[in-house]
C-alpha positions in Angstrom: 102.2 27.4 47.8 99.7 30.3 47.7 98.3 31.2 51.1 94.7 30.4 51.7 92.2 32.0 54.0 91.8 28.6 55.5 95.4 28.4 56.8 95.5 28.3 60.6 91.7 28.5 60.8 90.8 24.9 61.8 87.1 25.4 62.3 86.5 27.2 59.1 88.6 24.7 57.1 86.5 21.8 58.6 83.3 23.5 57.4 84.7 24.0 53.9 86.0 20.4 53.9 82.5 19.3 54.7 81.2 21.2 51.7 83.8 19.5 49.5 82.9 16.1 50.9 79.2 16.6 50.1 80.1 17.9 46.6 81.9 14.6 46.0 78.8 12.6 47.2 76.6 14.6 44.8 78.8 13.8 41.8 79.1 10.1 42.8 75.4 9.8 43.0 74.8 11.3 39.6 73.0 14.3 41.1 75.4 16.9 39.9 75.9 16.6 36.1 78.2 19.2 34.5 77.9 22.3 36.7 74.5 21.3 38.1 73.6 22.2 41.7 74.6 24.8 44.2 75.8 25.1 47.8 75.8 28.2 49.9 76.9 28.1 53.6 76.8 30.9 56.2 80.2 30.9 57.7 79.9 34.1 59.8 80.5 32.2 63.1 84.0 31.3 61.9 85.0 34.8 61.0 87.8 36.3 63.2 89.3 39.7 63.4 92.0 38.8 60.9 89.4 37.9 58.3 87.5 41.1 58.9 90.6 43.0 58.0 91.2 41.2 54.7 90.6 43.5 51.7 88.3 42.4 49.0 89.7 40.9 45.8 86.7 42.0 43.7 84.6 45.0 43.2 81.2 45.4 45.0 78.6 43.4 43.1 74.9 43.9 43.4 72.8 41.1 44.9 69.7 42.4 43.1 67.7 43.1 46.2 68.3 44.5 49.7 68.5 41.7 52.4 68.6 43.5 55.8 69.3 40.5 57.9 72.5 39.7 56.1 74.4 42.8 57.3 77.9 41.6 58.4 77.3 38.0 57.2 79.9 35.9 55.4 79.2 33.0 53.0 81.0 30.2 51.2 79.5 29.7 47.7 80.0 27.3 44.9 81.2 29.2 41.8 79.1 29.8 38.7 79.8 27.3 35.9 81.9 25.2 38.4 81.5 21.5 38.7 80.8 19.7 42.0 83.4 17.0 41.1 86.0 19.8 40.9 84.8 21.5 44.0 85.3 18.2 45.9 89.0 18.3 45.0 89.6 22.0 45.2 86.9 23.9 47.1 88.7 27.2 47.2 89.4 27.1 43.4 85.8 26.3 42.5 84.1 28.4 45.1 84.6 31.6 47.0 84.2 33.3 50.3 82.1 36.5 50.1 80.9 39.1 52.6 77.8 41.2 52.5 78.5 45.0 52.4 76.9 47.3 55.0 74.1 48.4 52.6 72.9 44.8 52.5 72.5 45.1 48.8 76.0 44.1 47.6 78.7 41.5 48.2 82.4 41.3 47.6 84.7 38.4 47.2 87.3 38.1 49.9 89.0 34.7 49.2 90.7 32.7 47.8 90.3 33.6 44.2 87.8 35.9 42.4 85.5 33.1 41.5 82.1 34.5 40.7 79.4 32.8 42.9 76.6 30.8 41.5 74.1 32.6 39.3 71.5 31.5 41.8 73.2 33.5 44.6 70.3 36.0 45.0 67.9 33.1 45.6 70.1 31.4 48.1 70.9 34.7 49.9 67.1 35.5 50.1 66.6 32.2 51.8 69.4 32.8 54.3 68.0 36.3 55.0 64.7 34.7 55.9 66.4 32.0 58.0 68.2 34.7 60.0 65.0 36.8 60.3 63.1 33.9 61.9 65.9 33.0 64.3 66.5 29.6 62.5 69.7 27.7 63.4 69.9 26.6 59.8 73.1 27.8 58.1 73.4 25.8 54.9 71.4 25.6 51.7 71.7 22.9 49.0 70.3 22.6 45.5 70.8 19.4 43.6 69.2 17.0 41.1 68.4 13.6 42.8 67.3 11.4 40.0 64.4 9.4 41.5 62.8 12.4 43.3 62.9 14.4 40.0 61.4 11.4 38.2 58.4 11.4 40.6 57.6 15.0 39.6 56.8 13.9 36.1 53.6 12.4 37.3 50.8 14.6 38.4 49.9 12.1 41.1 53.0 13.1 43.1 52.5 16.8 42.7 49.4 16.9 44.9 50.0 18.4 48.3 51.8 15.9 50.6 51.1 13.0 48.3 54.8 12.3 47.7 55.6 13.0 51.4 53.1 10.3 52.6 54.3 7.8 50.1 58.0 8.4 50.8 57.5 8.3 54.6 55.7 4.9 54.2 58.6 3.2 52.3 61.0 2.9 55.3 60.8 4.1 58.9 64.0 6.2 58.6 62.4 8.5 56.1 59.9 9.9 58.6 62.4 9.7 61.4 65.1 11.8 59.6 62.8 13.9 57.4 59.9 14.5 59.7 58.8 17.7 58.0 58.4 16.1 54.6 58.7 17.3 51.1 57.1 20.5 49.9 56.2 20.8 46.2 57.0 23.9 44.1 55.4 23.9 40.6 57.7 24.3 37.7 59.2 27.8 37.3 62.1 29.2 35.4 65.4 28.2 37.0 67.1 31.1 38.8 64.0 33.3 38.6 62.8 35.6 41.4 59.5 33.7 41.2 61.2 30.4 42.0 63.0 32.0 44.9 59.9 33.4 46.4 57.9 30.2 45.9 60.7 28.3 47.6 60.7 30.6 50.7 57.0 30.3 50.9 57.3 26.5 50.9 59.9 26.6 53.6 57.7 29.0 55.6 54.9 26.3 55.4 57.1 24.1 57.6 59.1 22.0 55.1 62.9 21.7 55.2 63.1 20.3 51.7 61.4 21.9 48.7 60.9 19.8 45.5 61.1 21.9 42.3 58.9 20.2 39.7 61.0 18.6 36.9 64.1 20.2 38.2 65.6 19.3 41.6 65.4 19.9 45.3 66.3 22.8 47.6 67.2 21.8 51.2 68.2 23.8 54.3 69.6 22.5 57.6 72.1 23.3 60.3 75.1 22.4 58.1 75.6 21.1 54.6 76.0 17.5 55.6 72.6 17.5 57.4 71.0 19.1 54.3 72.5 16.4 52.1 71.3 13.7 54.5 67.7 14.8 54.2 67.8 14.6 50.5 69.6 11.3 50.5 67.0 9.7 52.8 64.1 11.0 50.7 65.7 9.8 47.5 66.4 6.4 49.0 62.6 6.1 49.8 61.9 7.1 46.1 64.3 4.4 45.0 62.5 1.8 47.1 59.2 2.8 45.6 60.5 2.7 42.0 62.2 -0.6 42.7 58.9 -2.1 43.8 57.1 -0.8 40.7 59.9 -2.3 38.5 59.4 -5.6 40.3 55.8 -5.5 39.1 53.8 -4.4 42.1 52.6 -1.3 43.9 54.3 -1.3 47.4 52.0 -1.5 50.3 54.0 1.0 52.4 53.7 1.5 56.1 50.1 2.1 57.4 49.0 5.4 58.8 48.8 3.7 62.2 52.4 2.5 61.9 53.6 6.0 61.0 51.7 7.6 63.9 53.3 5.0 66.2 56.7 6.0 64.8 56.0 9.7 65.4 54.9 9.1 69.0 57.9 6.8 69.8 60.5 9.3 68.5 58.7 12.5 69.3 58.6 13.7 65.7 56.9 16.9 64.6 53.3 16.5 63.6 
């Protein structure tokens, strides 16, 4: 059996196993068709001296921009053209561990195989650079295609600022409790573009943890990949409840503003 960088590194393996578990959920839910979706996790805290000494298995590759707060940072990334369902079974054959070079403008693959990271790596790394710059504890970013949330963005009604957030919060108390910062809307932009990355960061800067890309998917950040997944899962459940109500022939009443304020006060949720 080929040695893996995960061998004898229990904490690192647990983090990668968590990524594999989430990848399986994304496929099972129908949110990760073909090679759809991306995951990038900052694993720097799990890097030991032995890992630091491992030589690269790829040449240095340009990120496309200089990201000064990523100096010395390590990431696990889903591979480009790789499927989530395959990553769930073999995370180190369908993703790779990379480290940022000292110039903060390049990366190199360290393990386990020279799997090229997602084509959206520059966007993901730009978000992680911003997270580190702001002192955020968030270390994971997730992009996926939740069916019901994407469906909502095909109606102009739900693209108005915070319209979808208020509706989703009102469907079930858990939505506001577990996604208290709501859903930020990013107008349609070309996938993988610099413009989309910049708009996503701007949305996150506005206080949201989940950005909804119109007619495309969501981008979520949190402390780890499971928590990022949970936010999207809760929001999409609320969208399912709304759509189920409409399919039953009525517009759901939803919780009142007074009920949601009471919930926020009782659980100390962000305003």
